[in-house]
C-alpha positions in Angstrom: 225.1 -2.5 127.1 223.0 -5.3 128.7 224.8 -7.4 131.2 224.5 -11.2 131.4 221.2 -12.2 132.9 219.6 -8.9 132.1 217.2 -8.0 129.3 216.8 -4.7 127.5 213.7 -2.7 127.4 213.4 -3.4 123.6 213.5 -7.2 124.1 211.0 -6.9 126.9 208.6 -5.0 124.7 209.3 -7.0 121.5 210.3 -10.6 122.4 212.7 -12.2 119.9 210.8 -14.6 117.7 212.0 -17.5 115.5 211.4 -15.3 112.5 213.7 -12.7 114.0 216.4 -15.3 114.5 216.0 -16.6 111.0 216.3 -13.1 109.6 219.5 -12.5 111.5 221.0 -15.8 110.5 220.2 -15.1 106.8 221.9 -11.7 107.2 224.9 -13.3 108.9 225.3 -16.0 106.3 225.1 -13.5 103.4 227.7 -11.3 105.2 230.1 -14.1 105.7 229.7 -15.2 102.0 230.7 -11.6 101.0 233.5 -11.0 103.5 235.2 -14.4 104.0 236.7 -14.7 100.4 238.5 -11.4 101.1 239.7 -12.7 104.5 240.9 -15.9 103.0 242.8 -14.0 100.3 244.4 -11.8 103.0 245.3 -14.9 105.0 243.2 -13.8 107.9 241.2 -17.1 107.7 241.8 -20.4 106.1 239.4 -21.5 103.3 238.6 -24.7 105.3 237.6 -22.7 108.4 235.6 -20.2 106.4 233.7 -22.9 104.7 233.1 -24.7 108.0 231.8 -21.5 109.7 229.5 -20.7 106.9 228.2 -24.3 106.8 227.5 -24.2 110.6 225.6 -21.0 110.3 223.7 -22.3 107.3 222.8 -25.5 109.2 221.5 -23.5 112.1 219.4 -21.4 109.7 217.9 -24.5 108.1 217.2 -26.1 111.5 215.3 -23.0 112.6 213.4 -22.9 109.4 212.4 -26.5 110.0 210.8 -25.4 113.4 208.3 -23.2 111.7 
């Protein structure tokens, strides 16, 4: 595990790009859209909070796409 303030060899060799960040945000948004309905049904998360968290991630994704 990499400690705060340290970098890993992989990130030193392959710096994280905006495209990498976009790809991860797309993956995370898709994951949340699949998982959150189940969590809401199981009362692990409210629908309002689930919707808000997805919206925040989607907003971050769109903001990064706008930087390209």
